[in-house]
Residue, then its C-alpha position, 0 to 999 in steps of 0.5 A: x567451541x564457543x565460536x562455532x556455537x555462536x556462528x551457528x546461532x547467528x546463522x540460524x537466527x538469520x535463516x529464521x528471520x528470512x523465513x518469516x519475511x519471505x513468502x510466495x505470493x501469486x500476482x494472478x490470484x486477484x488478491x492484490x491491487x496495483x499502485x496505478x489502479x489504487x491511485x485511480x480508485x483513491x482519486x475517484x473517492x476524493x472526487x466523490x467526497x469533494x463533490x459531496x461537500x463542495x459541488x462547485x469545486x469538485x475536480x478529478x485529479x490523480x492523487x498519489x499514494x506513494x512517493x515514486x523512486x524512479x531509481x528503484x525498479x519495483x512495483x507496489x501493490x496493496x491487499x485488494x480487500x484491505x484497500x477496498x475496505x479503506x475506500x469504503x470507510x473514507x466514502x462513509x465517513x463524515x469529515x465536515x471540512x470547511x474548505x476543499x484543501x482541508x478535506x484533502x488533508x483529512x482524507x489523507x490523514x484518515x488513510x494514513x492513520x485508520x486504514x491498514x494498508x500493507x504494501x507488497x513490493x514486487x521487484x521488477x526484472x526478477x529472475x523468478x517469474x510467476x511466483x515472486x518472493x517478496x516481503x510484505x511491509x507495513x507503511 
């Protein structure tokens, strides 16, 4: 009797955990921004901030937001509104750097500590098309 109750309880807890983690998210509703598009926008913001503080040393370079794992077949997306709010906050913030590399460090630190960027990981080659089951993960 106790083993049966314990087994049912464990199964129920696993199901509840799974329900809290999995949700259906349409990738066509415009609420997500892809990692590639996010990196382009992030790089443009860094270029503009560098041009603001160090006009003679400003250059455009594609800055990564995530370390890429080439063995994993997945797409990373961010919530579009959260990401755009983060970029606006970086653009408006007065960093007061002494050198371009210090500016890059301060921007990256700002992004990591003050921006609420939730990653949405979409598994590639999924059996489910259109609506994908996914987990939203905080970095």
